[in-house]
N, C-alpha and C positions, 0 to 999 in steps of 0.2 A: 504493500500498499504505500509507504513513504516512499519508494524507489517510481512509482507510477506518478506520484503527487509533484514529485522533482523533475520527472519527465515532462511533464506537462505544463513547467515553468512555474509551480507553486512553490512554499516554503513548508517544510515538514519536518519531523523528528520522531525519532520512535525511543518510549521510554517505557520499562516495564517496571509493574509496581502491583503489588498487592493490596489493594485498598480496603481489605480487613484489617490491615495494620494502621491504626492512626499514626505512627509517626511518619508515613509514607507521605501523607501529606502536604505538609511543607517543601517535603524534597521533591515532589513534582512542580510545586511552583517555582522554586530555584531553579530548578533544568528546564522549565520553559521559558523563565526570564533569561538566564542564559543563552537563551538560542534567538527569543524574538522579542526581549523586551517586555515592559509591563503586562500583564493580564488582564484585558479589558474586558473578556469573553469567556462566560465558564459554560458548559454543556455538560449538563450530569448525565452521561447515556451508559455509564459502566452498570452492570448488571448481573447478579446473580439470580439463578432459577432454580427451581424444582416443582414439579407435580406432585402435590400433598393435597390430602383430603380428611375432614372429620369424617366422612362416610366410609361404612364397612365396604369399600371397594378396592380391586387391584388395577381396573383398567378404566381410561377415561373413555368418552366419546369418539376420540381418534386412534382409540387401543394404545394409546402410550401409558406406561407404566404408573400407577399412584402409588404414594408411599403415606403412611400413616403422620402424621404429625409428631415431629420429635423436636428435643431441647435443639439438638445441632443443626436441623434445618432451619429453624428460627434464629439462631443466633447468626449462621452463616449468613443468610438473608438479607437480615435487618443491619448486620456490619457493613455490608458493600451497598444495597439499595438505598438505605436510611441516615443510618449514621456517616458513612464515608460522605455521602451528598452533602446532609448536613455541616461537615467539617470542611468542606470544601467550600462550601459557601462561607462560612465562619472564616476562612484562611484568607481567600477572595476581597471578604468586605474590610478583614483588618489591614492589607496592603494598599486595597484602593484609600483609605482613610489615611496612612501614613505618609501617602505620597500626594494624600490630598487631591484625588482625582476628581472629574466632574462627570464622568461618562462612564458606563458598564452595562453588562447585560449577563444575566443569569437565565438558564433554559434547561428546565428538567424534562425528561421522558417519563410517562406513566403509562400502566395498563390498569386493567381492571375495574373497578368503578363502586357506585354508593352502597352496592347491594355485595360488595365482596366480589371475589374471584373464586370459584366453587372448581374447584380442582387444582386449584394455584393459589391456596389461599393464605402461605406465608408472602410468598411473593407479592399477591395482591396488597395483602396488609403493608408490608416495607415501602411499595410504591405508595401506598395512600400518606405513611408516615412522609415521606419525601416531598408529596404534595403540599403538605401541611406546612414543612419548611419552608419551601420555594415561596408561599404565599404570605406566610411570617416578613420572610426577606423584602416581598415587595412593599409590604405597607414598614417596614423598618428602616429600608434603604432608600426609597424613593427622593426622598430628601437630597440623597446625596449624587444624584445624577444614575442611579443604578435600576433598571427595570428587571422585575423577575417575573418569570412564566411557564408555563408547561405544556408540551407538545403530548396529544394522547392521539398514537397513530393507530390506523386501523392495521388489521394484520396485514403484516408487511413481509413479502417474500425475501428473506435473507438465505434462503436455501431449504429452507425446513418444510414448505407449503407443499402438499401432496392434492391428489385430483380430489381426494376425499374433503381435503378442507376446503379446495376450490368451491365444491358441490355444496359445502354448510353457508359458505358465504353467500352464493345464491339463491338459498332457500331461506336463511334465517332475515327476519325484517327489520332488525338492527343494526345489519353490515349491508355496505353498498359495494364495497371495493376490496380488492386485494392490491395494496400499496408495493410498489417498488422502494428501495430506499431512497433513490433519487426524488421522491415525491414529499418524502418526510424531511428530506434536505431542505427543500424548497422552503419550506414552513420556518425551518430553525434560522435558514440563511434572514428571512424576512425579518424574525423577531431580533435578529444581530446585528439588522440596520439601523440607520439615522430614520427610516421612515417608519419606525415601530417605536420612537420616542415617547408616544403617550399612550402606548401599549404595555399594560403592569398589572397583575396580578389576576392572571385568566389562564384558566385552563382550556387551551384550544385543541377541540375534539375533531380529529378528521372523521372522514367516513369513506 
């Protein structure tokens, strides 16, 4: 991916990090700043995932294996999808304030919804926590020139979508499209632009 971006004339650097380790967060910012200067745009897209359930089931409707709720699954997903996102926002805000920044963008990505995420309950709960952190950031950091929004993509084909999943989307009244990654990236790019200067505190649901 880095090579492709560089070949296309862009700027990129790859850094491997375990976001379940809180000590990684400032080091990521240090690495980004050493390559590109102050971090003005934060996209919280890193994610753990598990198919877990309260129900006595071992398969979901797509024949994926389900696991019962366990402390290890909860801790793993919360540490990446919720805690790391919050710590990244906090470090972003701290550095923004230290340099007296006047422009910043925070963009999270979520899934699930107000009725939870059946079959992916810990993932849905962790994403819901990230939404809450991001909405708090929108209200607390707006006076410092920072907007904070969340994108809720539709089912997005990053290589896992099967014919069965496409058939589900066509038959389900709550789903309209299977998105390509570029479709979601366009919305993120808009939220990261000057055009979105007055767009903050929103969960933007794509369908």
